[in-house]
Residue, then its C-alpha position, 0 to 999 in steps of 0.5 A: m490503472i492510475l487510480s489503483f496506483v494512487l489508492l495503494g499510495i493512499t494506503v502507504g500514507l495511512r499505514t507505511m507497510t500495509a500495501m507492501a505486505v499485501l503486494c508481497w502476499f499477492a505476488w507470492l500467491q501468483w495473483l500479481p506475479q512479479q518478474g525480473w527486478a521485482s521478483w524478490v517481492g514474491s518470496l516467502g521471506a518478503v511476505i514474512v518480513f513485510t507482514v511482520l512489519a505491517a503488524g508491528e506498525y498497527v501496534v506501534d500506531t496505537l501507542p501515545a508516544t508514536p511520532n506524527r506521520t508528517s514528521p520528516p523521517l516518517l514522511v520520507a519513508r511513506l514517499v519511498f514506499g509509495a513510490l516502491v509500491g506504485a512501481l511494483a503494482a505497475h510492473a505486475i500489470i505490465e505498465p511502466a514502473a515510473g508512472g506507477a511510482i509517480f502516482g504512488v507518491l501522489g497517493a502517499l502524500i494524500g494518505t499521509y496528510g489527508g489521513f492525519r487530518v481525518r484521524m485528528y478530527w475524529s479523535k477529537s470528536l470521540g475523545r479517544d484515539l484508539p478506536v480511530a487508529l484501529l479503524e484506520s488500520a482496518c481501512a488501510l488493509a481493506l483498501a490494499v487488498v481490494t485494490c490489489w484484487q482489482l489489479h489481479v482481475l485486470l491482469v487476468g483480463v489482459i492475459d486472456v486477451l493476449q492469449r486470444v490474439g496470440 
């Protein structure tokens, strides 16, 4: 479970809105249902807003004038969303949100700085940034979907065990 929170945080470090958009989709489809304070995540409005933000981020990230992801305002946004995504993921699988938030922030730091270094290396090696940016976006989306699916499978297993016991 901890690894899932870190992986979602890494996704946030690569693309700030991707993990949030995917979590909203999973909550809306009832694959990772949210209750209580987190119930807003499963609304159609949240799905639309975060999907549009994620798509916009994919476009903006390919532009040469886009600021560095490690600049203070962008780094803070990644850390905040890393904490939020981690907390939401933990809450969805009936785990403490605080632990999810901590590991989400850790993952966001790894994704931000590690993703920056990997992207710079490959952009210099290829002599072009666009293919690397597109591949990074695809990897972030795939990582978020696979990780949320694994959490869904885990949640289904927990619910099955609880039904057998109860």
